Residue, then its C-alpha position, 0 to 999 in steps of 0.5 A: m467444527m472447523s477443524n473437521s470441515l477443514y479436514r474433511l475439505g483437504r481429503f476430498a481435494a487430495r483425493r479428487p485433485w482433477a475435479v478441484i483442479g479443473a473446478w478452479l481452472v473453469l473459474s479463472a477462465l470465466v473471471v478472465a474471460a469476463s474481466s476482459t469482456f465486460g471489466q471496466k477500467l480502474e479509476d483514481s481519486f484523491g479527494a475526500p468528500g466534505v474537505d474544502s479543497q473537495h468544495a472547490t474541485d465541485l464548485l467549478s465541475a458544477a459551472g463547467s470550469n477547466q480549472a476543475g480537471l488535471t494539468a500537465q505542465v511542458v516546461v521548454t527552455p532552448r538547448d542553447d545556454q545563451v539564448t533566451f525567448f526574450s532575444s529569440p524569435d527564432a526560439r519563440a517561434a519554435l516554442s509557439r510550434v509546440q504550444s500549438a502542437a500541444a494544443k491539439l492533443p486529445h483531451v487537452l481544454a486549453t493551454s497557457d501561451p507563453a509565445g505571445t508573451a513578451t515580458a515575464t509572467p507569473g507561471v508562464l515565462s520566468p523572469d530570465g526569460r530561459v524556462a517557459i510553462i505550456r500549461l495544459q488542462y485537461p478534464v476530472l480525472e475520471e474522464l482520462e485514461k492512461d493513454d492521455l498521458a502516453r499520448l503526452k509523452a510520445f509528443a514531447a519526445q519527438a517535438g524535442q528531436d525536431l526543434p532547438l528547445r529541450i522539453e521535460l513534463g510534470g504535472d498532475l497527469f503524472f501523478a494520476f497515472e505514472e505508475p512506478e516500474t516494479g517488473l525487476g523487483e517482483a522478478i527479484g523478490l520471487f527469486a529470492a523466494i524460490v531460494v529460501l523455499l529451496l534452502a528450507f524444503g531442500s526439494i524443487i517440487a515442494m519449492g515449486l508449489p507455494i509459487g505456483m499457488a501464490l503466482f496464481g492467486l495473485a493473477l486471478g485476484i488482480s484480474s477481478m479487479s476490473l469487475v469489482t469496479y462495478l461495485i466500487d471504484i478501485p484505484s489503478w495503483a491497488p493493483v501494485l499493493g496488491s501484489m506485494v501483500g498478496l505474493g507475500v501471504g501467498i507463499d507464506y499460507a502455501l509454504i505453511l501448509v507444505t511444511r505440515h504436509r511432509e512432517h505428517l508425510a514423514q510421520g507414515m500417514s498416507v497421503v490424502e490423510s496428511a493433507g487432509r490434517a495439514v489443512a485441518t491445523a494449518g490450514r485452520s492457522v491460514v484461515f484465521a490469520g486470513g481473515t484478520v489480515v482482511i479484517a484490519i485491511l477492509g477497517l481502511a473504511v474508518a477513514g472516510v477516505p473513497f480511495m483508501t476503501a477501495a484499495g483495502v477492498a482490492i488487497a482483501l479480495i486478494v487475500l481471499t483468494m490467496v486463503l481459499v486457493s491454499i486450503t482447496l487448490l494446494p491439496a489437490f497438487l499434493g495429492l497429486a504430487g503424492h511421494w514425489i514432493n520430497r523427490l528432485a532434493i538438492r539436498r536433505v532437510a529434516s522434516s521434523p522440529g529442529s533440536g536447534w530451536q528446541r534449545w533456543g525455545g529452552h534458552v529463553a524461558r530460562n532467561a524470560v525475564a531478561y529477554v522481554v526487558g531487552a526486547t521490549v526496551l529495543l523495539l520502543a527505542l525503534a519506535a521513538p522516532v514516531l514522535a517527529l513522523r511527519v506526514g506531507t506530499p513528497d513532490e517531483g522533486a524527490l524523484p531520481d533525476n533520470v526521470t523527465q519529472r524530476r528535471a522539469y521541477d529542477l527547471v521550474a524550480a529554478g525559473f520561478g521559484p519551488g511554489i509553482n509546482g504547487p499551484l493552488v487553485i482558489a475557486v470562488d461562488i460570486s454568483k450573488d456577490a461579484s465584488v468579492v473578485q478583485p479584493l481577494l485578488d489583493a488579500v491573497s497577492a498580499d499573503e506572504g506566502i502567495a509569490d504570485v497570482m495569475p489574472p483571475q478568470v471569472n465566469p459570470a454566466a457561471g457565478v464562478a471566478t478562479l484565481v491560481a496562485f504559487p506559494t513561496t515555498g515547494p509542495q512538500d513543505d510544511a510551510t505550504v499547508e501553513t499557507i493553505e490553512r491561513l488563506r481559509a482561516e485569516v485571509f479569506p474572512p475578512v473579505i468574504g464575511d458573512g457575505p453570500a459569495k464563498a471561496h475554497v482553496g483546491g488543486q492537488t497540493a491542498s486536496l493531499a493536504d486535506v487528506a492528510d488532515r482527514v487520515s489523521d483525525r481518523l487513525p485513533l479511531f480506526i486503530g482502535a476499530v483493527i485492534l478490536l475486532s483482531i482481539v475479538l477473533l483471537t479470543v474465539v481461536f484461541r478461547s483466551v483473553v491475555v493471549p490476544l491482548k499480548a498479541a495486539l500489545m506486541n503487533l503495535l510495538s512491531i509496527g511502531a518500530s517499522f514506523g520509527v524505521m520509516v522516519m529515520v530514513f525518509q525524514w533524516g536521510w539515514g542510509a537513503d543512499l542505500i535505497g536510492l533516494e534522491t532526497t529527504v522527503p514527508i511521509l505520505p499522508f495515508i501511508p501510515m494508515f495503510m501500512f498498519a492495516i497491513l502490518f498488523g494483518l501480517s503480524m497476526d499471521y505469525e502469531v496465529f501461526l506460532l500459538s495454534r501450535i503452541r495451544e495444540e500442545y498444551l491442549d495435549t499436554g496442559d503444560n504451559d512451559t513445555s508447550v511454548i517450547h514446542g511451539i518454537a520448536s516445531t514453527g522457527r523454521v517455517i516462520t523464519s522462511a516465511a519472514l524471510i519471503m515477505i522480506s524479499v518480496f517487500l524489499s524488492f519494491v525498494l527498487s521502485d523509483d518513486p518513494s512512496t513505493k519505497m516507503f512501503g517496502l521499506g516499512l513492510a520488510t522491516a516490520v516483517f523482520v521485528d516481528a518475526t525476530i525479536v516479537r515473534l522468537v524473543l518476546v512472546p515465548a518469553a513472555m508466555k514463560l513468564l505468565g505461565n497458565a495465566n495465557w489461557w485465562l477465560p472468565a467463565w461468563l465469557a468461556r459460556l458465551l463463545p463458540t466452542e471452536r477451538v485448535q485441535r486435531p481433528q478426528p479421522v474418518t474413513d474413506k467410506d465416509p459419504a461426505l468424501v465421496 
């Protein structure tokens, strides 16, 4: 039985704390050393195999074209508002110096030369002569590193001091390597978690254990990512998302175990026995809750988008590390702390279930119908805006105006129009028919959604031609996506026909639009797969088909509510000023799927914690109503504390300047708040009261197929048990 195995594991860790702590220290030292010595850098890739934009990239890469790689924009304007590059030889000379210096930066393959242009040129020099763009062409993402962005920033800062020019930066290089600042947010989240734990435990030592376990597990999990890259390419932004999830679950899992341990100590158990029973009961909940999170996150593989799968693997690794730390290292520290865990108290906190939660559970049970109807209506109302959810790519115009990308975006949009910030790179295979280039150029230029097209770059030897087209609308506008679709479906076919030439639309804007389509197509399959696997797992844990189905439905409601709040804030602008959002933006294409995976797993955490206590009581008494009230009374404080910690951690990421990070932080915090209050403390107990003993119904044929593992209190073993020595 898993309970007895965990019981023995917990006792062993508490009896032999230094052996367990030493083993973890050795393991962490080996991981850190191996990561520092052999670890590979994290790789970013935002494409998806089989989509048209990827075909464009592959075609350009195979031909050795510079256009296959990333670009950066050095946006230049005279500091003197009366000066233009047309009228001032000094301004043109200074612009030429910037272009020459930028061309010498490492990995820069080519640059545009606005200083050599005497007239307005699409994508190079604005019609009024005030804004010039030096477009730097870099290789493909896999050949670059973060230092390339750092060198570009240093170059611009120095040039801006030496010349009478204002220099701003933007482009793909920032999207690939600019990481949101989360240090302050993480610190605030940790401080809030410390405050909540102090209020929950009233003891500095009891507070310190969950914080310490979470930080240790997070450091170990993130350090191992550079080693995992030997198996799969981990994106560079995965540690940020991993930190967000890892801190939350790590502190929560330790909180659950420490709470149960202190309850056992209050009942007079020895330290070793208490630790063993805490791991057997609360630790079992942690194992299954963590397993559900891992299953949900690994389900991202269904999307068929490699960078999402890789990020899911990285986050799942951190969650798995947190589970292992909670059921092995934490009981070792519990054994080491002994009864000192209640020392250094700042206030006295009762260890037994509170009468307030007992009264609340009874109140909900007496008014079950009203609470089920009211909570369901509220959740449906919060989820209703999901029907208006629009996926897209927030462009640099959504960033705060104190960052250079935003200032570059505004300069370029004012000088050239918004479409210049999201160029479309059209790759044409002319190996068997070079005559299509001019007709294709004319057709693309004539499209209503295209403002300008740069002169084609033709490479007869490689059999590839490249057209760079600038839409009339910005990267995040729906009209830009419609232009991409129209080029592929209506503009290219009449020109190319059934001939041997092929044309593909690539570039960052087209690539993210294709990823959005792929995610939208796979989302129903993904949701179905995650729900099915979670139902199977919970059916095994609780030996019931009603409980898992109810859990899945309620989790969908809480996730829907969080998505609805995201639409209200990010698309409709409700309360946008409160989180520092500059303008309304669409939801990034991969965020709904990522958030569903994470939220479904986290929602199951509280479900497992609550239902495990209800199930334990039900197995002892056989009384469903009493078991539900007891479950609420015994878990209400810990679930509330755990939720407050997660909400604090997630909301701290809203402080980031990056809109995508804000989306994750606000969405996750909203879902946890809804789940831990409306769902877990209202809807679940009310529904279980109405269902009665039907909660635990299991068909006889299925009961015979399932393993007999069930939630139960372990049988104590003696200190002379050979398994413990």
